[in-house]
C-alpha positions, 0 to 999 in steps of 0.5 A: 586300099589306102587313100591320102586326101589333102583337104578337109573341105567339101570335095575331100570329105565327100570323097573320103566318106564314099571311099570308106564305104567301099572299104578303103582306109582314108587319111585326110590331111588338113592344114587348118587346126579345126573346121572353119566356122566362117563361110558364105551362103550358097545355092545347092542344086544340080549334080551334087544334089543328086549325088548327095541323095545317093550318098544319103546326105540329104537329110543332114543337109536339109536339117542345116539349110536356111529357109527364105520366103522372098528375094528382094531387089532394093536400090541405094535408098533401100526401097524395094524395086522387085520381088521374087518368091523363093518358091518359084526358084524351087519350082524352076529346079523341081524342088531339088534345091537348098540354100545353106552356108558352106561350113554347114555342108562341111559339117554334115559331111564330117558328121557322116564319115564312117569308120576308116577315115582319119582327119589329121588337123593342123598338117599339110603335105610337104613332099610327095613321091610316086614310085609307080606302085605307091605314093609316099607322103611326108607331112609337116608334122614329120609323119610319113604316110604311104598310100595307093593314091594321093588326092589333092582336094585342097582348093584353089591354092592347092598344096598338092598341085603346087608341089607336083604340077607347078606354081599357083599362077600357072593354073589360077585365072582371075575373072573380070577383075572381080573381088568376092567378100563374104561374112557372117555376123550378129545383127539383131536389128538387121535380121529382124528387118529382113524378116526371113527375106533375102535383100539384093542390090546391084549397082555399076561394078557392085553386087550385094546380097544380105540374108538373115540367119537363124536367131539374130545372125546375118550373112553377106556376100558382095562382088566388087569389080576393080576394088583392092581388098583393102578398100572392100569395106568402104566400097560396100558401105558406099553402095547406100542404105543396105551397104551401110547396114551390112558392113556393121556385121563384118568382123573376119570376112572371107576376101578373095579374087573371083577365079577359076582353076584350069589344069591339064592334066588332072592326073599324074601317075597315082596323084589326082586333083579334085574339086577347086584344086583343078576345076574351080568354076568361080564363086559367082557360078553357083555350082562349086559345092555341087560339082565338088560332091558329084566329082568326088562321087565319080572319082570314088566310083572309078576307084571302087573296083581297084584291087591292085596298083594298075587298077588305080591308075586306070580308074584315075584316067577314066575319072578325068576322061568322063568328068572333065567335059562336065567341068569345062561346060560349067566353067564356060558358064561361070565365065559368062556369069562373071561378065554379067554379075556386077554390071560394068556398063549402064546398059548392063545395069538397066538390063538387070533392072528391067529383069526385076521389073518384069518379075512383077508382071503376072506369069513372067516371074517364073521366067525370072526365077529360071534366069536367076537359077538360085538365090545367092549364086555363090558356090 
């Protein structure tokens, strides 16, 4: 059996690896010419953690994870207003939790790929035709492929979805006019001052998180409400002491609107969408990479027993039927998170600050850790 997977991100590589273990031949099509080095820090827990364990990926992910002792809430002057030990966050999810840069998840997935997977860099799907028995694909480099299934695991801006479902705007739903900005850079002074701790600042319509990386690196993640991309750097710098220091490390940031993808259905014949292409929960929901790996495992399970063309279409239908409720539940949670992520009113801001003040009360910090549900919240 042969699968064509568009997208060499978390979902696409996780699926490719599992299908190859089941005996499939897999072609992964990726428009980038090499793995993307830039990315943001995420909390990895939930269903994807369990799936990664079953797939034997946890050792590789742990080896690439970051380690922090404390999450600090700071104000515009840089003064510490609240502290939350990371150990309490880990306890809240029974230790089944990692903080890791998204590109390092991709790196671990790629390193673990078995024989039977071929990645085609610098190409994308130009046309796709499903004749009911096979899918024929023309690539941008002129090569033609034929497979039993085509999987669009190519992100929020999915090329496969655009070709076979319709224009981008039909399926992408911006949330709360939020803009996400993520970057990594080298800043020895800031990294040393952070000292193995994560700093977070929340203001009206703004949230900023800065964390040290191994060596002298620093990573930042900001969520801004009502700010156009061209003004993002100035908005972050305007937050105060932490913002002014953080923007020094911005070189080539990832900038995008916080959005979800809502697609109905996910399956058309022998073509299926996976991960953010059909089920993005948003950058502030905290489960995107986790759901990508868990969803890939679920799809692979449904395809594992396919021995003839009809089996594939039955498996795709079962995948959507069984996995969609999980995704829709997480998307609903993501919409609630977006509404509260960058407080829009003074009352919302004061509620956030009260939560951090409560973290200093003996016996209450573990409740704050459960409410936080992670360090970065990015997915």
